[in-house]
MARNU-366024 format. One record per residue: residue in one letter; x, y, z of N, C-alpha, C in turn. Coordinates in steps of 0.02 Angstrom, whole numbers, plus 50000, padded with zeros to 5 digits. Example, Ala and Ser with C-alpha at 12.3 -4.5 7.8 and 13.67 -1.06 7.14 Angstrom:
2
A506604971650390506154977550390506604983550390 S506424988850354506844994750357506455000250394 
***
This chain:
238
M520404926248958520864926649019520524922249076 D520774917449101520534913749163520674917649222 T520154919949248520204924949313520094920649375 S519974913849370519794909749431520344909049474 K520964909049444521604908449494521914915149505 M521634921249486521924927249504521864928049581 P522444931249610522444932749680521954937849704 L521704937249760521254941849792521594947349829 T521344953349825521674959149855521154962149902 L521374963949965520944967050013520934973850001 I520184976549998520084984249979519644986450031 L519754993550039519214997150077518714998850025 V518034997150035517564998549985517195005150008 T517025006250072516745012450087516765013350157 Y516725019350188516705020450258516315026650275 T516105027250329515745033250357515905034050433 V515655039750461515805041050531515095043250565 G514995040750624514415042450663514415038150730 D514045040850776513935037550840513425031550837 V513695026050832513235019950838513325015450901 T513765017750942513865014951010513415018251064 G513245024751052512745027751095513115031751144 D513755031851148514085035551200514275043051186 G514005045851131514095052451109514695053751075 V515085048651055515765049951024515665046250957 E515945049950905515815046850835516225040750828 D515945035950802516325029250785516505029750704 Y516965024750689517185023350616516885017550592 I516555017750534516175011350515516465010550441 Y516815004450429517145002750367516784996750335 I516794996550269516654989750228517214989050191 T517434982450200518014980050162517774973450123 A518234971550077518034965650033518684963150006 L518674957749980519194954949927518994955549857 Q519514957249815519284958249749519874955849699 K519624953249647520084951049592520264957449539 E520834956349515521054962949472520554962549412 H520374968549391519944970049337519274967449344 S519064965549403518384963549415518024967549466 P517434969749453517084973649509516704969149560 Y516714962849552516394957949594516814957349664 L516454958249722516754957549788516644951349822 Y517134948649857517054942949899517204944949969 H516954940750020517024941750089516934948650112 I516334951550097516164958450112516044958450189 T516454963250225516444962850296516394970150324 L516044970650376515844975950417516414976750476 F516654982450483517114984250532516834990550573 V516844990550635516664995950678517184997350727 Q517425003450722517955005050782517665010650821 D517585008150885517375012750939517785018950937 G517455025050935517845031150939518125033051002 L517795030051060518075031651130518585026751148 T518455020651135518995015351160519495013451106 G519355014251044519755011850994519645004650970 A519195000451012519104994150998518714992750938 V518934987250901518674985850831518304979450833 T517684979550801517304973650790517274972050714 R517304965350702517204963550632516674958550621 T516314959250571515664955050556515694954250479 V515724947850467515574945750386514894946150370 L514664949450322513984949350296513664942450296 P513074941550304512764935050292512844932450224 E512734936550177512904934950102513454939150084 S514014937250088514624941350084514914941950015 Q514574941749960514744942349896514304947049855 G514544951049808514174955749769514464961749746 Y514144966749732514394973049692514214978549741 D514644983949739514504989949760514094991349830 P514454988949882514134989349948514054996249968 S513494998550002513395005450024513195004750099 V513325010350137513245010550205512845016650222 F512365016550269511955022550287511875021650360 L511945027250397511825027750467511175031650485 G510755028350530510175031250541509815026850603 D509395031050645509045026950697508365023250667 F508475017450669507795013450648507425010850704 T507675011050766507355008150821507015012350864 G507185019150864506915024250906507235025050975 N507905022350978508205022851043508695028951037 Q508685033250983509035039550976509795037250969 V509905030650945510655029450929510565026950854 K511105029250817511105027850741511255019750731 D510895016750685511085009950666511385010150599 I511545003750580512005003450517511564999250464 F511465003250409511084999850354511494999050297 I511554992850272511994990550220511594987750164 S511824989650101511464986550036512034984649993 V511964978649965512414975449918512034973049857 A512254975449791511974973049733512244965649728 T511734960449705511904954449691512154952549612 G511964957249577512184957549503511734953149459 G511254950449487510784946049447510334950349403 S510014946349352509584949149303508964952849334 G508814950849389508204953549422508354959949455 A508994962349455509224968849499509104967649572 I509304961949598509124960349668509674963049715 Y509434965749777509964967949820509814963849891 N510384963949921510374960949988510474967250036 H510024967350087510024973250137510084970650203 Y510414973750249510534972150323510474978850369 V510214977550420510234983150472510554979650533 Y511154982850559511434981350620511354986350667 Q511164984050731511124988550796511744986950843 Y512054991250860512664990450900512484989950974 T512434983650998512284982551070512774977551104 S512924978251164513324973851206513994972651167 S514264979351141514854979651116515034976451048 M514364974451016514484970750952513854972750908 P513964973350836513394974250797512974967950797 Q512264969250810511834964250804511384964850751 L511234959350707510894959750648510134959950666 I509754964750647509164965950667508664966250604 F508964966150543508624965550482509024962050431 N508734957150401508974953450349508524952150290 S508774954550228508244953950176508144946850157 A508514941850171508344935650154507784932450196 V507774934850265507254933050304506604936750285 Y506644942850264506084946950238505814943050168 N506184941450127505984937950066505624931950085 E505774927950130505434921850147504804923150182 Q504794929650221504174930550255503644933950213 Y503784937250166503344940550121503224936850057 Q502754932450050502604928749993501964930949963 Y501884929749897501384932649855501124927049806 E500514928549777500244924049725499994929049664 V500234927349606500074930949541499724926849492 T499054927749484498704923649437498294927049390 Y498444924949325498074927849273497324926049276 Q496844930649257496134928949259495864931149189 D495244928849182494834930549119494764938149123 N494594940749067494394948149050495004952949064 Y495604950349056496194954049054496384957149122 K496324952749171496504954349238496974949349262 V497404952349309497854948149351497724949549426 A497594943949465497494944049533498154943549570 F498254947949618498854948349661498664947649737 L498944942249764498764941549834499424941849871 S499394945549920499894946349978499754941350028 K500084935650035499894930450088500014933150161 Y500534937150169500714939750241500134943550278 N499794947750234499224951550268498544949950236 G498574945550187497904943250165497574948950114 M497974953950091497704958650051497734956749979 Y497184958249945497044956149873496984962049826 Y497334962349768497374967349719497124964249655 V496924968549610496774966149542497144971449490 I497554968649449497904972849400497584971649335 D497354978049305497034977549239497624978049184 I497584972749145498124973449092497854973249013 S497214976249013496804977248951497154981848901 T497594986448929497894990748877498594988648850 R498764982548871499354979348851499424978548771 D499914978448737499934976948669499494971348646 P499064971748593498624966948575498944960248562 S499614960048533499914953848518500134949948584 Y500274953948632500374950848701499754948348726 L499124950948720498544948848747498304943048706 N498434943048644498174937848597498574930148612 E499154931648640499464925248663499114922148723 I498784926048765498594923248826497774921848821 Y497414926448785496654926248792496474924548720 D495834921548713495504920248655495094926848636 S494684926748586494334932648567493844935348615 N493684931048661493074932848713493444935648776 G494084935548778494444937048839494494932248888 V494484925848864494544919848908495204917048908 L495504915448963496184913148963496224906448919 K496754905748880496774900148844497104893948886 Q497484895848939497694890948980497884895349045 P497984891549110498104894949174498814897649168 I498944903249198499554906549195499694909549262 S500194908349291500484911449354501064915749350 G500994921449379501654926249381502034924849439 F502494928749462502914928249521503154934749537 V503394935549599503694941849629504454940749644 N504834944949620505544944649629505774946549706 P506304944149728506524946149794506654954349795 L506864957149848506944964749851507434966549795 S507114971849758507614974949710507814981449741 G507654983749795507784989249826507414990949895 M507814992449950507524994750005507865000950025 Y507445006350053507675013050064507475014950134 P507925018650169507745020750232507415027650222 V506805027950249506355033850240506005036250309 D506135042150323505785044250391505075046950368 F504645043850365503995045050345503625050850380 D503705049850452503305054050492503715059350527 Y504325059950500504795066150520504845065550595 N504965059950627505135059550693505815057750718 G506225057350668506945055450674507125048050675 V506555043550665506635037350666506475034550593 Y506895030650564506805028050487506385021950483 E505925021550447505635015350412506035013350352 L505805006850332506145003650271505575003050218 L505755005550161505275004950107505624999850054 G505234995150045505454989749997505164989549935 F505464987949877505214987449811505354980349785 Q504804977349758504854970349730504454970949667 R504754968249608504464967849547503954963349538 I503344964249512502894958949501502974956749425 A503094951049411503244948449346502624943749320 G502554944049258501984940049225502284933149203 R502354931549142502594925349109503374924549111 Y503734930149121504424929549131504674936049157 N505264936749179505514941749220505424948249193 A505504949049120505514955549090504854957849079 D504324952749091503614954949085503344957949146 A503544964449157503434967549224502724969949226 L502294968549279501634970449290501574976049340 G502134977649377502104982749431502554981049481 Y502474984649535502904983649596502454982949655 V502684979049699502354979249772502824982949824 N502584987649856503024991749897502724990649969 N503214988350011503034987050083503444993050123 V503084994550170503414999350221503444995450286 V504034994450315504124990450384504514994650431 G504314995050493504504999150544504574995150609 W504934997450653505224993650709504604994850768 K504414989050795504004988450846504074981450883 N504004982250948504124975550984504714971650968 N505264974850961505874971750941505944968050877 Q505524970850828505584967950763505274972450714 F505464971850644505084975950593504514972550575 I503954976750575503314974250554503094978650501 L502534975850466502284978450405501814984350432 Q501944990450407501524997050420501034998650359 N501304998150296500855000250251501134995650186 Q500604994450137500794991750077500454994750022 Y500824995249966500574998049905500764993949844 L500294994649790500454991649734500504996749676 D501074997449642501185002149588501064997949523 I500655001549480500604998749418500845003749358 F500995001649296501175005549247500545009249215 G500625015249194500135019249160500115017849087 S499625020949049499565019848974499415027048946 N499655027348889499445033548851498765034048822 E498445028048823497745028648797497225030348849 
***
């Protein structure tokens, strides 16, 4: 069936209620999209905010306005005791990539204060295989350097990469996927949420997962800055 010419239907994807304008009155937050029949893929994903006090409605199309299963969460990310709007949208790609946005309601309009596309450009990494069954991981943003031990991987995998002395047969570089998840977490229980991001570290191909880099970013000086960074690796039964 050719779905390219099917009509698009406007649907309400999700909604929630909370005070995002800071006037003490609950507001109404809606996510709408256009959808083709029998397809879960969404187009023109749009944020609507209806002021609970005045009834005024604002409309904001997301920067990347296509994807799957948009979700919305309300929480204070900036410390001004007013809830902000956190939106996540699955891209549907093989790397389980998500787009994430935080909107702060100021000057009667939602203002974008976090965009995962900007984050992915800002946080860059180098993944380099080394002799003796090691992989070097460099986080360029903060200059942190980590070493991943892959010596417990399947021998057939290692034999493709190393000779009998543990020396690389040829140079190999891995890569890091864009955000595969970002989650609001109030780490210090002060009522202000930080963002915890997950990015898959891949070796020779995307399914060759070496671990995850987790960054915690929080609001300071009118921007989200890196607070903590962790590297997660896979365990072994040996």
